[in-house]
C-alpha positions, 0 to 999 in steps of 0.5 A: 659406480658408487656402492649402494646401500641396501635395506638390511636383512635380519641377522640369524641371531636376532629374535625375528630372523628369517635368513636365507642365503638367497634372499639376504639383502646384505651387501657383502664386499670381499676383497684381498691383497696378497694373502690378506683379505677384508670382508666388509658388510656395508648395511644401512637401514631404511628405518627412522632409527638409523639416520646417523648410521646412514650418514656414516656410510655416506661419509665412507662412500665419499672416502671410497669414491675419492680414493677410487678416482685417484686410482683411475687418475693414475691409469687404473683400468675400467672393468666390470662393476665387480672389478670396480668394487674390488679396486675401490675396496683395495684402495680404501682398506687402510681407511676403514672405520668402525662406522663402516663396520657397525651393524645396528642389528647386532649387539655391542659385543657382536659389533666389537667382535666384527672389529676384531675380525676385521683386524685379523683380516687386515693382518692375514695369515701370520706366524701366530695363525699358522702355529695356532692352526697346526696345534689345533690340527694336532687336537684333531689328530689326537681324536682319531689317533686314540679312537683308531688305536682302541679299535686296532687292539681288539684282536690281540686283547681277545688272544689273552684269555686271562685279561678278560676280553672276549667277542661278547664284551669287546664292544664295551671298550668302544663304549667306555671310550665313547662315554669319556668322549661324551662327558668330555665334549659336554664338559669342555664345550661348556667350560670353553665358554665359561673359563676360557679357550686357553686353559681348556686348550691345555688341559684336554691334551694333558688329560689325554696323555696321562690316561692314555699312557696309563691305559697301556699298563692295565692288568685286566679288561676292567681297568683298561675300560676305566682308563680308556674312559678317562682318556676319552674325557680329555680327547672329547674336548679337542674337536669342539675346542680346537675348531672354536679357537681356530675359527676365532683367529683365522682371517675370513678369507682363510676359513677354508682351513677349518675344513683342513683341520680334519686333514689331521684326523686321517693322519692320526689314523695312519699313525695309529695303523703304522704303530700297530703294524710296528708293534702288534704283529711282532709282539703278539701271540700267534700272529692271527692263526685260525686255531685258538691261541693261549698266551701270557701277558709278557708274550702279548705286549704289542697292544700295550706298546701301541697305547704307550706310544699314543699317550707319549705323542699326546704328551709331546703335543701338550708340551708344544702347546703349553711350553713352546708356544705362547697361546693368547686367550681368544679376543672374542671370548674376552669381549663377550666377558666385557674385557675389551682392553684385554681383547685389544691387547691380545690383538696387539700381541698377535700383530707383534708376533706376526711382525705386522703394524699395530691394530687400527681400531682401539678403545675409542672405537669400542666406546663409540660402539657402546654409545651407539648401542646404549642409545638404541636401548641395549643394556651393557654389562661391562666387566672391566675394573673401574677406577677406585679401590681395588676389589677384594678377593671375594668381590673379584670371585663374585664378579667373575662368577656373575659373568660366568653365569651370564655366559651360561645363560647365553645358551638360549641363543641356540633356539632364539628364533626359528632359523637358529632353532632349525639349524640347531635341530638339524645339526643335532640330528646330523651329529647323532646319525653321523657318529652312530655310523662312523662309530660302527665303521671305526670299531667293526670294519677293522674287526670284520677285515681281521676276521675275514683275514683269519678265515682266509689264513692271512698273516696278521701283518698283512691285515695291518698293512691293509689298514694303512691302505684303507685310511690313506685316502682320508688325506685326499678327502680332506684336501678335496673338502677344503676346496669344495666348501668355497665353490659357489652354489656348492659350499658347505651344505651340498658338499655335506649332503652328497658326501654323507649320502655316499658314505651311507651307500658305501656301507650297503656296497660293503655287504655284497663284496666277497673278496679281500681286495673288494673289502679293502676297496669298499672300506677305503671308499667308506673312510674317504666319504666319512673323512670328506663329510666330517671335515666339512661338518666340523668346519660348518658347526662353529661357523653357525653360531656366535662367539658367545655360545660357539664352544657351548653349541659345539660341545652340546652338539658333539655330546649328542653325537658321542652318546650315539657313539656309545649306543652304536656298539651296544646295538651292533655288538649282539648283531655281530656275535649272534649265534647260529650264523657265520661271522660274514652273515652277522657282519652284514647286519652290522653294515645294514644298521650303520648305512641306514642310520647314516642315510638320515644325514643327507636328508636332514642337511638338505633342509638347512636354511642357509650356508655359512660360506662367506659369512663373517664370524662374530 
């Protein structure tokens, strides 16, 4: 049966879009061969403006029908309509043209990004993609490596009276880190769309390593907080940058790997806990005795060794990114700047790295897209150098500056229409409430567990061993998340709704346990649900936006979450150290606060207008 043309629905990025995953009229054809897959969106318009477009699809249909009939003549089996479509698509994979993929509702740059995406789909997962995935995952690893480390050093810091840390001000360490994360998420989120993915990818890691190592040499609490904030400046850019980069190099059928990036986060937590278990108990004062302990700096070096180790690991990751691996600028970013030839060169280099045949699409296809879009009235901004005299340095700087300013102006896409505005607002609310909740969980749950252990007379090494048991389930949570997001009718949206609701419930359940085993179990449940929720949320965020503003949108959204992370310990700190009540009673107030705020997440996410499952990124 021939592939029918359907009336096209409006893009979520068009001015009057009203997109729904249920009522979209797009015909989305997905097919795979081995590990490779190509997703073809064949859309034709019933409007008078698209006769040429319809003709190009008719030609594509004839080509597909011809190839399909040849396959049937060789003994191909007959099956369901879906099987026929898959067989036809597989047979015609190498015959796809730019006309097949051209979408009249999108801009020239978006159509070019679709061609690049189709090329990456044709290549499948190769050496370059796997290396990029691993290095981006290490950025996620760094994020929680440092966050967990700063939470774990709170107890030994307070044991050193001359250092300046106490129950009253220890929460400001988390605040300092979150200030750095906030500034980093905002700055790098914009810079990744202005100066490019490549240098942002390098420098976030370098800054984290330098100031992470320096923090271990702090002589007082004030210096530690300043260096912690500076380390956070680099760490804060990792998630928005690395998720954006990974999305733009992955083939469509492997986008579930975006959720698997978060697998590196619990690994980072476990590494931090393992290092803390190795360094803090043997190189700290007192070992967690209930009596007040006075100790000198030279007797309390365990937390310093932990920070040195975290900074050193981050430096090794920077070396892997900058020295060992050859990282290419994102072709989607280059297309959005108008550097079409450079973008195609990157795709060629990736194919060469993967030992794959050269790309099918070339400059002639990009030029044809420009002609079609110009005929439809689009004003094109081409940044490639034109023939003639070479540009002077000042002219080149002015030209580059104009392109960067236009990139910043693209931020209006976040509110371009009702659908996109709704998605943006929901994601902002979700990140604010999520970061508030897990900031409390990450900083105060280890303290609550440690304080309970001190009251019960448990050894400090036992408490740090419990931390490892608590955070290990996070790995299984991320693996589960990567599976859930590809289940039809579940996808990203409802996986996030359920996991965030259970994360909130775990806070409330924690308030009713009275035993050490119960505390460890509920702590593990909270972290499992937190990891499951966040791995899906971090995958959904970059998918929800076009490449022109993907980094900026991710950065701004993360920034709002980081601000909530700053506010959370400032509100929770006084509740935890309030006079007149036991620590156990104070802890309940902190847990009620975290659970109540987190409970907003599932309510907001249930209102999302669509899911991103199966959508081609552009």
